[in-house]
TORTORBA-109319 format. One record per residue (C-alpha): x, y, z. Coordinates in pm, whole numbers, plus 32768, in hexadecimal, padded with zeros to 4 digits. Example, Ala and Ser with C-alpha at 12.3 -4.5 7.8 and 13.67 -1.06 7.14 Angstrom:
84CE7E3E830C;85577F9682CA;
END
This chain:
F37A1D57F4F8;F2E31D30F652;F19C1DE5F69B;F2481EEDF772;F34B1F2BF666;F23A1F4BF560;F17F204BF633;F2C1210AF66F;F30C2110F4FB;F1AF2190F4A8;F1D622A8F5A6;F32A230DF51F;F2B822F2F3B3;F19023D8F3F8;F27924DCF48E;F39524C9F391;F35F2470F221;F4D22427F1F7;F4C32315F302;F3A9227BF237;F462228CF0EB;F5AC2214F17D;F50220E5F216;F3FE2073F11C;F46720E8EFC4;F584200EEF48;F56F1FC9EDD4;F66A1F59ECCD;F5E4201FEBA8;F62F2182EC18;F7502255EC99;F7F32167ED8B;F92220F9EE49;F9291F85EE9E;F7C61F62EE1D;F7312061EF10;F6752195EE98;F74522BDEF08;F6BD2418EF4A;F7AA2536EF14;F7A02660F000;F6C3272FEF1B;F5BD261CEF13;F5D225ECF08B;F59E2760F0C2;F46C2760EFE1;F3DD262DF091;F40526CAF1E9;F3AF2837F1AE;F2AA2853F099;F16C2858F169;F0CE29A6F10E;EF7B29A0F061;F03429E7EF18;F19B296FEEE4;F26829BEEDAE;F3A62904ED48;F4622994EC1D;F59B28C2EBEC;F689289FEACA;F67F276BE9F2;F6DC261DEA92;F694268EEBF5;F5B8255DEC32;F468260DEC57;F39C24E6EBD1;F44123FFECCD;F40324E7EDF3;F29B2519ED81;F26623A0ED88;F2F5239AEEE8;F20C24B2EF54;F0D623FDEED8;F13422BCEF89;F180236FF0CF;F03A2437F0CC;EF6D2303F07A;F028221FF16E;F010230BF29A;EEC423AEF236;EF6324F9F293;EE872626F2DE;EF02277CF34E;EEB627E4F4AE;ED552867F4D1;ECC627A9F3A8;EBEB2676F3C4;EB2E257BF2F2;EA0C2494F334;EA502320F35D;E97922D8F22B;EA4923BAF147;EB5F2301F08C;ECBD2393F0A1;ED2823DBEF3C;EE4C247FEE89;EE7124D1ED18;EFA424FAEC3D;EF6725DFEB12;F0382647E9E8;EFFA2714E8B0;EFD725D3E7E2;EF852466E822;F0E12401E7AF;F18324E5E8AF;F0932469E9BD;F0FE2303E977;F265235AE9DC;F2002397EB45;F115226BEB3D;F2342192EAC3;F309220EEBE7;F1F521C3ECE1;F1B0206CEC4E;F321200DEC56;F335206EEDC6;F1FA1FB7EE37;F2661E7EED7C;F39E1E61EE53;F3B91D48EF4F;F3A31E2FF07C;F27D1F02F007;F1A11E06EF51;F0FC1D81F093;F0651EDDF0C2;EFBB1EDEEF6C;EE541E6BEF47;EE181EA3EDD2;EEB41F37EC96;EDE21F99EB6A;EE67200CEA19;ED1B2060E970;EC422115E929;ED1B21FBE9FE;EE4A2193EACC;EE17217CEC42;EEB720CAED67;EDFF206CEEA7;EECA2038EFE3;EE881F5DF113;EDD42079F1C9;ECE720B7F0A2;ED9D21F4F03B;ED99221EEEC1;EE9E22BEEDDF;EE0D2331EC91;EEC92398EB56;EE2B247DEA51;EE762570E93A;EE2E26E1E978;EDE3270BE804;ECAB27C2E786;EC8528A3E8B3;EC97278AE9B0;EB5E26D4E93D;EBFC2586E99E;EC1225EFEB08;EAD1254CEB7E;E9F025B4EC9B;EAB12517EDBA;EB4925E1EED5;ECC125C0EEEE;EDA325F4F01A;EEDB261CEF47;EF0A2683EDDC;F045269EED0C;F059274BEBBB;F19026E9EAF6;F22A27C5E9E4;F13B28DDEA3B;F1F729CDE957;F1612924E824;EFF9296FE88B;EF762A9DE7CD;EE782B1AE8CB;EF112AA1EA0E;EE612B9DEAEB;ED122B42EA4E;ED5329D1EA8B;EDC02A06EBF3;ECAD2AF9EC56;EB942A66EB86;EBD228F2EBB1;ECE6287FEC9C;EC972959EDC8;EB2B28F2EDA7;EB902781EDBB;EC8327AFEEDB;EBED2743F026;EBFD2832F14B;ED602840F1C8;EDDF279DF08A;EF3127E1EFEB;EF892831EE81;F0E72808EDEE;F14A28A9ECA4;F28B2835EC03;F33E288DEAC2;F4832900EA2A;F4582A72E9D3;F4072AC4E869;F4642C32E879;F38D2D4BE8FC;F23D2D38E851;F0CC2D5CE892;F08C2BE9E8C8;F0832C0BEA41;F1A32B3AEACB;F27A2C71EAF1;F1582D1EEBA1;F1382C08ECA3;F2AF2BD4ECC6;F2EB2D47ED06;F1FA2D3EEE29;F2792BF5EEB1;F3ED2C47EE98;F3AA2D8FEF4B;F2F32CD3F062;F1A62D7CF030;F0A42D06F130;F01D2BA5F0EB;F1332B5DEFEE;F27A2A9DEFFE;F37A2AAAEEE6;F4BE29FBEE95;F5B529FEED77;F69528E0ED17;F7C628A2EC42;F8442783EB72;F9702795EC5C;F891272FED7E;F87425CFECF1;F9B5250AED37;F92223C9ECA9;F923242AEB3A;F9C72330EA4F;FB0D237FE99F;FA5E23DBE859;F98F24E6E907;FAC32578E9A8;FB742594E858;FA3C2632E7C0;FA31272EE8DC;FB9D278EE8AA;FB6727CAE735;FA35289CE781;FAF62972E875;FC1129ABE77E;FB4A2A03E648;F9E62A67E698;F9452BBDE697;F9742C4CE7F7;F8022C88E82D;F79D2B30E7B2;F8A72A99E890;F8182B48E9C2;F6BF2AC5E96A;F715295BE91A;F822291FEA20;F7BF29FBEB43;F6462A15EB17;F64D2B90EAF5;F53A2C5BEA54;F5F42D10E942;F5AA2E7EE8FD;F5972E69E781;F4902F72E74C;F52230C0E7B8;F4A430C6E91E;F50F31F2E9EA;F577312DEB20;F6462FEFEB18;F5D72EB3EBC6;F6FE2EC1ECB7;F6B9302CED13;F54E2FDFED60;F5A22EA5EE23;F69F2F69EEF1;F5AE3087EF3C;F4872FB1EFB0;F4D62F1FF104;F4102E0BF1A8;F3942E49F307;F3802FC2F2E8;F236304DF369;F1663129F283;F13D322BF39A;F2313297F4A9;F1E033A2F5A9;F2B734DDF59E;F3E834E9F67F;F4683618F738;F58B36CDF692;F55C360CF54C;F54C36C2F400;F4363668F30A;F3D536C7F1A7;F287368EF0FD;F2103688EF96;F0B83661EEFA;F04C3604ED9A;EEE9368DED88;EDD635DAECCB;ED2136BDEBD9;EBFB35EFEB5D;EC2A3476EB54;ED8F3468EBDB;EDE53417ED42;EE6D350FEE3C;EFAA347AEED0;F08834FCEFE5;F1D53487F072;F28534F7F1AF;F3FA34AEF1C7;F4D134B3F2FE;F61B3547F284;F6C83563F3D6;F7B23444F387;F812338EF24A;F77D32CDF1A7;F63B3396F1BA;F50132DDF225;F39B32FCF1B0;F2D13325F2F1;F1773376F269;F0BB3323F129;EF6733ABF0C4;EE9B3353EF8E;ED3633BCEF53;EC4933EBEE32;EAFB3493EDEE;EAEF3563EF2A;EA9636D6EF43;EBB137CFEF1D;EB68384BF07B;EBC436F1F100;ED0C36FAF03E;ED633854F0C2;ED1837E2F225;EDEA36A7F1FF;EF193766F179;EF013861F297;EED33753F3A1;EFFB3688F326;F0D737BDF314;F07D380FF47C;F0AF36A5F4EC;F2143699F467;F264380AF498;F2A03849F324;F29D39BDF2D7;F27C39A9F15E;F1F03862F0D9;F2363841EF66;F10E3820EE78;F0F537E4ED05;F0733937EC96;F08C38F2EB1F;EF7A3995EA52;EE8C3AB4EA9A;EDE339FEEBB9;EF2D39F5EC73;EF103B67ECC7;EDB63B2EED55;EE2C3A11EE31;EF563ADCEEAB;EE733C00EF02;ED753B23EFB5;EE823A89F090;EF143BE0F0D9;EDBC3C50F152;EDC43B2AF243;EF103BA6F2CE;EFD63A94F228;F0BF3B27F123;F14C3A28F031;F27639F3EF50;F1CB39FDEDFD;F2893922ED06;F22C3957EB99;F2903859EA91;F2733958E97C;F33C388DE882;F3A4372AE834;F508378EE88E;F49C37EAE9ED;F3E536A1EA17;F51735E8E996;F5EA369EEA99;F4F8362DEBA6;F50D34C0EB3B;F68734D3EB0B;F6AA3550EC6E;F5DE342CECF0;F6B5333BEC26;F7EB33D8ECC0;F75933BBEE1D;F6FC324DEDEA;F85A31F2ED66;F92132D5EE4E;FA843254EE8F;FA473108EDE0;FB9B307AED88;FC1E2FA6EC6E;FC9D2E5DECFB;FD412DCCEBC4;FD342DBAEA4A;FCEA2C87E97A;FD5A2C3FE814;FC532C1AE707;FC652BDBE591;FB472C7AE4D0;FA932BEAE3A2;FB932C89E2B9;FCB92BE7E369;FD352D22E415;FDB92CF3E576;FD2E2DDCE67F;FD192DF5E7F5;FBDD2E12E8C4;FBDB2ECDEA11;FB412E02EB2B;FAAB2EDCEC3A;FA5F2E9AEDA7;F9272DCEEDD9;F8062E2EEEBF;F83B2DBEF025;F7082DD9F106;F7E32DAAF23B;F8BE2EDAF200;F8B23043F18F;F9EE3043F0BC;F9563109EF9E;F81F31CDEF47;F79E3301EFFF;F631329CF020;F56F3186F0CF;F3FB314CF095;F3113041F122;F2942F3DF026;F1442FE3EFE1;F0A42F1CEEC4;F0283046EDF8;F17F30EFEE0F;F22F2FAEEDA7;F1432F90EC7E;F17230F2EBFD;F2ED30F2EC24;F3022FA2EB73;F2713022EA2B;F2C73195EA2F;F35F3227E8F2;F3BA338CE8A4;F2A5338FE7A2;F19E3367E8B1;F06933FBE80C;EFA932B4E81A;F036323AE966;EFBA3255EAC9;F0CF3331EB56;F04D33E0EC8D;F12B332DED8B;F2613351ECAF;F23534C9EC87;F1E33500EDF7;F315343DEE6B;F3F134E3ED63;F388363CEDDF;F3CC35D8EF48;F522354AEEEF;F5713681EE1F;F516375DEF49;F5E83683F033;F70D3695EF43;F6F53812EF46;F6F53811F0C3;F825372FF0C0;F8E2381FEFDC;F89C3952F0B2;F95A38DCF1E5;F988399EF329;F98B3B1DF325;FAD73BCFF354;FAC13CD8F462;FB763E27F452;FB823E62F2DD;FCC13E91F215;FD333FE1F2A5;
END
């Protein structure tokens, strides 16, 4: 290429990772057509959009996540990308690191990277390749791509600063949050980017579900993406036949996990993944000022000793209802809580904010607010049945008018043929179903993601507060307009 063409390519490659991969990454050992490495649309989307500080990809099997991770490392190292506002000294080497739960898994991505850089087009940009003691590749611009195991609490992640990290098969790591917070974030240079990838292993305490829930709900500083085996059109014939057999005979939940990359609700959670994903809407602000002629309801779950006090305000003027204010505080004087409830009721013109008045202290709280000229709707969960009714109402609100789109045949392990109802999927662009929309507040996402009806050992403040608000809104919806004139 002529010098001007080279400069033009470098400019375009720095702006668009797909231009870089389409131009420089032909290889005959991977998914290909006519010997050229092809990126399917799911991979292209991930390459172009995953630039939050923490990005989470949870695809089904055979999506091609190892291949796209290899592409990401080469693009970061080749362009020496840094997010706007970050900087690095000229003496600091630009380094990336590919991690996996085991050295064998880490070698898969390294093998992908090595195959790419050994190609005729890319090899001129490679300065050095080392296999031991730890694999690393140095490019023409002195950027270095490292490969390590994340085993034993990340002790093999040495003291370098990295601009880009990827963690493959993150679902297999027992203490993922400990690894991320205690090791990886500490090794990530200012403005650096961390990718976590892995096919879901069911909802568990290992952490991938925790991060994916935040990312898929577009919590601040997160980006999330799901992927399906169907996204990859380059699978060989044998994989296609295997997929068809899996669809026909597998357990429905396992099928959703393996093929579509869904987190499967095996463990009796109160709220389904789809319902939660549909309720949390990216781009919604946590606070919206009150609007004239709009109708609002409020509910508060009050912290007694160590619990948090949480309050939600819902705009129920139109459907779906919107959360327009969220409050959460802990270890503050009761006088501050009383003042906050009164101020928020005045701000949104709510005559009777609902409070959790369960227990003997509920009467005291109700009386104290009445003294402050703010009467409340005292809601008492005097029995497990009443609490169940509260949660059932919230479930109904979250799934309101969700329709069945089709049924699919399924043969169970005993050979009996059944049909499985397939419901509408969440659609963040529309409001086709569900009566409630909430911004992706991380603590709310977390609590809803693990909430069970047996919640004695769970953090549940935001769930109960939102359930009370939705219950109150549902009551308002049922009342309707008054009929003037009576019946005589």
